[in-house]
C-alpha positions as CSV (number, residue, x, y, z in Angstrom):
1,M,100.6,134.5,22.3
2,V,97.7,133.1,19.6
3,F,99.8,133.9,16.7
4,R,102.6,132.6,17.8
5,K,101.2,129.5,18.6
6,V,98.8,129.2,15.5
7,S,102.4,129.9,13.7
8,L,104.6,127.2,16.0
9,W,101.8,124.6,15.3
10,A,101.5,125.5,11.6
11,A,105.4,125.4,11.5
12,A,105.7,121.8,13.1
13,A,102.5,120.3,11.1
14,A,104.5,121.7,8.1
15,F,107.8,120.1,8.9
16,T,105.7,116.9,10.1
17,F,104.9,116.6,6.5
18,L,107.6,117.9,4.5
19,S,109.5,114.6,6.7
20,G,106.9,112.0,5.8
21,A,107.2,113.6,2.5
22,A,110.9,113.1,2.1
23,M,110.9,109.5,3.9
24,A,108.3,108.3,1.4
25,F,109.4,105.4,-0.7
26,P,109.1,105.4,-3.8
27,D,108.8,108.8,-4.0
28,K,109.5,109.1,-7.7
29,P,109.5,106.3,-10.7
30,V,111.7,103.6,-10.4
31,N,113.5,102.3,-12.9
32,Y,113.5,98.7,-13.6
33,I,116.5,97.1,-15.5
34,I,115.8,93.9,-17.7
35,P,119.3,92.2,-18.3
36,F,117.8,90.5,-21.3
37,N,116.3,91.8,-24.9
38,P,112.6,92.4,-24.8
39,G,109.8,89.7,-25.0
40,G,111.3,87.2,-22.8
41,E,109.9,86.1,-20.0
42,S,111.7,88.7,-17.7
43,D,110.1,91.2,-19.8
44,V,106.4,89.4,-19.9
45,S,106.4,89.5,-16.3
46,A,107.5,92.8,-15.3
47,R,105.2,94.2,-18.2
48,L,102.4,92.5,-15.7
49,Q,104.0,94.1,-12.5
50,Q,104.0,97.5,-14.4
51,P,100.1,98.6,-13.4
52,F,99.9,97.1,-10.0
53,F,103.4,99.1,-8.7
54,K,101.6,101.8,-9.9
55,K,98.5,100.7,-7.9
56,V,100.9,99.7,-4.6
57,T,102.9,102.6,-4.5
58,G,101.3,105.7,-6.3
59,Q,104.5,105.6,-8.7
60,D,105.5,104.7,-12.2
61,V,108.0,101.5,-13.2
62,I,109.9,102.5,-16.4
63,I,111.4,99.2,-17.8
64,Q,114.5,99.3,-19.4
65,Y,116.8,96.6,-21.5
66,Q,120.8,95.9,-20.9
67,A,121.1,92.5,-22.6
68,G,124.2,90.9,-22.7
69,A,126.0,87.7,-21.8
70,G,123.2,85.9,-20.5
71,G,122.2,88.6,-18.4
72,A,126.0,89.4,-16.5
73,Q,126.5,92.4,-18.8
74,A,123.8,94.1,-16.1
75,W,124.6,92.3,-13.4
76,S,127.9,92.8,-13.6
77,V,127.4,97.1,-13.1
78,L,124.0,96.8,-10.8
79,N,126.5,97.9,-7.9
80,D,127.8,100.8,-9.6
81,Q,123.6,101.9,-10.0
82,P,122.4,104.7,-7.1
83,G,121.6,102.5,-4.0
84,D,118.5,104.8,-3.2
85,G,115.9,102.3,-4.7
86,H,114.7,103.4,-7.4
87,T,116.6,101.5,-9.7
88,I,115.8,97.7,-9.5
89,M,116.7,95.1,-11.7
90,G,115.6,91.7,-12.9
91,T,117.3,88.5,-11.9
92,N,117.2,84.9,-13.1
93,L,118.1,81.8,-11.3
94,P,120.1,79.6,-12.1
95,H,122.1,82.6,-14.3
96,I,123.5,84.3,-11.1
97,V,124.9,81.0,-9.9
98,L,126.1,79.1,-12.6
99,Q,127.8,82.1,-14.3
100,P,129.9,82.5,-11.6
101,L,130.5,79.0,-10.8
102,I,131.9,78.1,-14.6
103,Q,133.1,81.8,-15.9
104,D,134.1,85.2,-14.7
105,P,131.1,86.9,-15.8
106,G,132.6,90.2,-13.7
107,Y,130.4,89.4,-10.6
108,E,130.2,86.8,-8.1
109,T,126.5,85.3,-6.8
110,D,127.1,87.0,-3.5
111,D,127.4,90.6,-5.5
112,L,124.3,90.7,-6.2
113,T,121.4,91.9,-3.3
114,N,117.6,89.8,-4.6
115,V,114.8,91.5,-2.4
116,Y,112.4,88.6,-3.7
117,M,111.9,86.0,-6.0
118,F,108.1,86.3,-7.4
119,H,107.5,83.3,-10.1
120,F,109.0,80.4,-11.5
121,T,109.1,78.9,-14.9
122,P,108.9,75.3,-16.2
123,D,111.1,73.9,-18.4
124,A,109.6,72.8,-21.5
125,L,110.7,70.8,-25.0
126,I,109.2,73.1,-27.5
127,V,109.3,72.3,-31.8
128,R,107.2,74.2,-34.4
129,A,103.5,73.4,-35.0
130,D,104.4,72.0,-38.1
131,S,107.5,69.9,-36.9
132,E,108.3,66.1,-37.7
133,F,108.6,65.8,-33.7
134,E,105.4,64.8,-31.7
135,T,107.0,62.9,-28.7
136,V,109.9,63.6,-26.7
137,Q,111.0,59.8,-27.6
138,Q,111.2,61.2,-31.8
139,V,113.4,63.6,-30.3
140,I,115.4,60.9,-28.6
141,D,115.5,58.8,-31.1
142,A,116.6,61.4,-33.7
143,A,118.9,62.7,-31.5
144,K,120.8,59.5,-31.1
145,E,121.0,58.3,-34.4
146,A,122.5,61.0,-35.3
147,P,124.1,62.6,-31.8
148,G,124.9,66.3,-31.6
149,Q,122.6,67.0,-35.5
150,L,119.5,68.0,-33.8
151,L,120.1,72.3,-32.6
152,A,118.1,72.6,-29.6
153,G,118.0,76.7,-28.5
154,G,117.9,77.9,-25.8
155,S,118.4,81.6,-23.5
156,A,122.3,82.4,-22.7
157,T,124.6,79.2,-21.5
158,N,124.5,78.6,-18.1
159,S,120.8,79.1,-17.7
160,A,117.7,77.0,-16.5
161,N,117.8,76.3,-20.6
162,H,121.2,74.9,-20.6
163,I,120.9,72.8,-17.7
164,A,117.2,71.2,-19.0
165,N,120.0,70.0,-22.3
166,Q,122.3,69.1,-20.0
167,L,119.7,67.1,-17.6
168,F,117.9,65.5,-20.8
169,A,121.5,64.1,-22.3
170,N,122.0,62.7,-18.6
171,E,118.9,61.3,-18.3
172,T,118.3,59.6,-22.1
173,G,121.3,59.8,-23.5
174,A,120.5,61.9,-26.4
175,E,123.0,64.7,-27.1
176,L,121.5,68.0,-28.5
177,T,123.7,70.8,-29.8
178,Y,123.0,73.7,-27.7
179,I,123.0,76.9,-29.4
180,P,122.3,79.8,-26.6
181,F,121.2,83.2,-27.9
182,T,120.0,86.3,-25.8
183,G,117.0,85.4,-24.4
184,T,113.7,83.9,-25.3
185,G,112.4,87.0,-26.8
186,A,115.4,85.7,-29.6
187,S,115.3,81.9,-29.3
188,V,111.5,81.4,-30.4
189,P,112.3,83.1,-33.5
190,A,114.7,81.0,-33.8
191,L,112.7,78.2,-33.3
192,L,109.6,79.7,-35.5
193,G,112.5,80.8,-38.2
194,G,113.8,77.0,-38.3
195,E,117.1,78.3,-37.0
196,V,116.8,75.4,-34.6
197,N,115.0,71.9,-34.4
198,V,113.9,72.0,-30.7
199,L,113.5,74.6,-28.5
200,W,114.1,74.4,-24.9
201,G,111.8,77.0,-23.3
202,Y,109.2,77.3,-21.1
203,T,105.4,76.9,-20.6
204,T,104.9,80.7,-21.1
205,I,106.3,80.0,-24.4
206,A,103.8,77.7,-25.2
207,A,101.2,80.2,-24.0
208,G,102.3,83.4,-25.6
209,Q,102.3,81.3,-29.2
210,G,99.6,79.4,-28.9
211,D,99.0,77.4,-32.7
212,E,102.4,78.0,-33.6
213,V,104.0,75.7,-31.3
214,R,103.7,72.3,-29.6
215,M,105.0,71.3,-26.1
216,L,106.3,68.1,-25.9
217,A,106.9,67.7,-22.3
218,V,106.8,70.2,-19.2
219,A,109.1,69.7,-16.3
220,Q,107.2,69.8,-13.6
221,E,105.9,67.2,-10.7
222,E,102.3,67.6,-12.3
223,R,100.7,68.5,-15.5
224,H,100.9,72.2,-15.9
225,P,96.9,73.4,-15.8
226,L,96.7,75.5,-18.9
227,F,98.2,72.4,-21.0
228,P,96.1,69.5,-19.4
229,D,97.4,66.9,-22.9
230,V,100.9,67.8,-22.2
231,P,102.5,65.6,-20.3
232,T,105.5,65.8,-17.6
233,F,108.7,64.2,-18.4
234,K,108.5,62.2,-14.9
235,E,105.6,61.0,-17.1
236,L,107.6,59.3,-19.7
237,G,110.1,57.8,-17.0
238,I,112.9,60.8,-17.3
239,D,113.4,62.5,-14.3
240,M,113.4,66.2,-14.7
241,V,112.2,69.0,-12.8
242,G,113.2,72.6,-12.7
243,G,113.2,75.9,-14.6
244,A,114.1,79.4,-14.3
245,Y,113.2,81.4,-10.9
246,R,112.8,85.3,-12.0
247,G,113.2,88.1,-8.9
248,I,114.1,91.7,-7.7
249,A,117.9,92.6,-7.2
250,V,118.8,96.1,-5.7
251,P,122.3,97.8,-5.7
252,K,124.2,96.5,-2.6
253,S,124.1,100.3,-1.7
254,T,120.7,100.3,-0.9
255,P,119.7,100.7,3.2
256,E,117.9,97.9,4.9
257,D,115.0,99.7,5.2
258,I,114.1,100.2,1.6
259,R,115.3,96.7,1.0
260,K,112.5,95.3,3.1
261,E,110.2,97.9,2.0
262,L,110.5,96.7,-2.0
263,S,110.4,93.2,-0.3
264,D,106.8,94.0,0.9
265,I,106.2,96.6,-2.4
266,I,106.3,93.2,-4.3
267,G,104.8,90.6,-1.9
268,K,101.6,92.9,-1.7
269,I,101.8,92.8,-5.5
270,N,102.3,89.0,-6.0
271,A,99.4,88.7,-3.3
272,D,97.0,90.6,-5.2
273,P,94.4,88.1,-7.0
274,E,94.0,89.8,-10.1
275,F,97.8,89.5,-10.5
276,I,98.3,86.2,-10.0
277,E,94.9,85.0,-12.5
278,R,97.2,87.3,-15.0
279,M,100.4,85.7,-14.1
280,E,99.2,82.1,-14.3
281,A,97.4,82.7,-17.6
282,A,100.5,83.7,-19.6
283,G,101.9,80.3,-18.2
284,F,103.8,81.1,-14.8
285,A,103.6,79.8,-11.8
286,M,104.2,82.0,-8.5
287,L,106.7,81.8,-6.2
288,D,107.0,84.1,-2.9
289,V,110.4,84.7,-1.3
290,P,111.0,87.8,0.7
291,Y,113.7,89.6,1.6
292,E,113.9,88.0,4.9
293,E,114.1,83.9,3.5
294,M,116.4,84.7,0.5
295,D,119.3,83.7,2.2
296,A,118.3,80.3,3.3
297,F,116.8,80.0,-0.4
298,M,120.0,81.4,-2.3
299,A,122.1,78.8,-0.1
300,E,119.5,75.9,-1.3
301,R,119.8,76.7,-4.9
302,K,123.9,76.9,-4.6
303,K,124.1,73.5,-3.5
304,T,121.8,72.1,-6.3
305,Y,123.2,73.5,-9.1
306,G,126.7,72.9,-7.6
307,E,126.5,69.6,-9.2
308,I,125.7,70.3,-12.7
309,A,127.9,73.1,-13.3
310,K,130.9,71.0,-13.5
311,Q,129.3,69.1,-16.4
312,L,128.5,72.2,-17.8
313,E,132.0,73.5,-17.6
314,A,133.4,69.9,-19.1
315,A,131.0,70.2,-21.4
316,Q,132.5,73.9,-23.1
């Protein structure tokens, strides 16, 4: 009888252990798909998250790239991926709102199940360090003298960079011809190689490129702490505040509890002081929009981008 009780206890304990192991999440490496080329902000932030994901979960993150169509190539097939939580994908605003408004990218905004928005990168007007342009006003003057002749690189059409180019034209009357690239990993070499005159990028590019580039202005309410000598557009009388929001999405088939668990994991990473320090040193601005707040956040973003979408569509 004693042996039977011990055996039953051992069996129950084993069942409990195995059940717990089966329910633990994640229980294997997680595939993190970046919809752009290596080297851009989405890649950089994913690389920064990588060791902290291991720290929180004990599991590795395997970063993969699926560039094309400004991210649409990957986002259009997200829901074809397994919905077990072990495949996640980077998402970008305004891309995922503007693309379906202006064209047919193969997905709708509501097809994407965002579980967390974790950072923001302010738009910035950037030139090579040896550029003839030392101020925003010089860019404006040159563009007005020869409308459409100045080439402005940026990350994809219907992106934060594309919006910045349109808003700049709206505010200043300076028309720059926007040249889209597959991501900042491609647009920065284009600037450094002289393919474009200026670049619509982010504070992260200036942080990463150092003395090779010069940032003329940043689209924030206040100056970025890493660049105290760089004015905001608002200081220059140009009403531009904006940039790119980045987050993580999962396939629609992902169960609700796993969506929330992933959101909690990213939230823990975002709260880690060491992670915050590394992100800010790279030029990022922290943002915390968990799964529970996502619907309201996305509704506000859709409203904001609606009007600019009409202008971009008319210009194409």
